[in-house]
N, C-alpha and C positions, 0 to 999 in steps of 0.2 A: 590824282596828283595834278598840279599845275607847274608850269615852268615860268620862272621870272627872268626876264632879260633886261639888261641895261643897253640902251640903243643910242647911237650917235645920229646926228642929222646927216643927211646925204642919201644917195641912191643905195638900193639894196646891195648886199655883198658882204664885206667885212665890217659892217657897221654895228654888230652886236657882240656882246661877250658870249661865253659858252652857255650861259643860262644855268639856273639852279632849280631843281625840283623841290617843291614845297607842297604840303597837303593843302587842298582847297579850304578845308576847315580852319587850319592855322592861318592861312593867308587872309581869309575873310575876317578873322578876329583882329589881325594886325592892321588891316586897312579899314577898320570901322569908320574912321574920320575922313576917309578919302573916297571920292567918286571914281569908280572904275568904268570907263566908257567903252562899250563894245565898238570896235572900229572896223574889223574885217575878218573873214575866214582865212585870209592869206597873210603871210608876214608883212607888216606895214613898213613904210618908209616915211621919214619926216624931212621936210625942207630939202628935197632932192637937189635943188640948185645951189644950196648953201651948206656944204659939208662942214661938220665940226670936228675938232681934234679930240674932244672929250665926250664921254657919255652924258646925255642930257635927259633921256626919257626912261621911264620904267614901264615895261610892257609885260603883261601876263598872258600866257597861252594856256587855255583850257581845252583839252583834247578828248575827254571822255564824258559821255552823256550822263553817266552815273555820278559825276562830280558837280553837276550844276546845282545852283542854289539861288537865293534871292539876289545876291550881289553879282554872281556870274550866271546869267540865264541862258547863254548861248555858247556853243562850241566855237572857238576861234580866239582872236586876239583882242585884248583890252589895253588901253593906256590908262595909267593911274594919273588922274588929273591933279595938277598942282603939287606934284612930287618930283623934284629934280633927282636924277640918279645919284648925285653926290650926297643926298640926304636920305638914302634908302637903306642904310646899313641895318636898321632895326628889323627889316623884313627877314634878314638872314640869321637872326639870333634865336 
């Protein structure tokens, strides 16, 4: 399983939603047209000096080695490039 988070700009803390678990297989299929860029093994922060009031980024956490595939090749956190959190509802369907 992977956990998908919506993330606001700003320092770490209360900048994410609660996250939703989705199978890596399903997520890989839904994100076929998106690049998932590995960013870190620790929870990321975006634009720490410019907090936003709304969710802007979609971040995927892959935590089990057995879940790795061609799109998600490392354990850790990925940002879904060019996908605003407000346009990410299709991931959860």
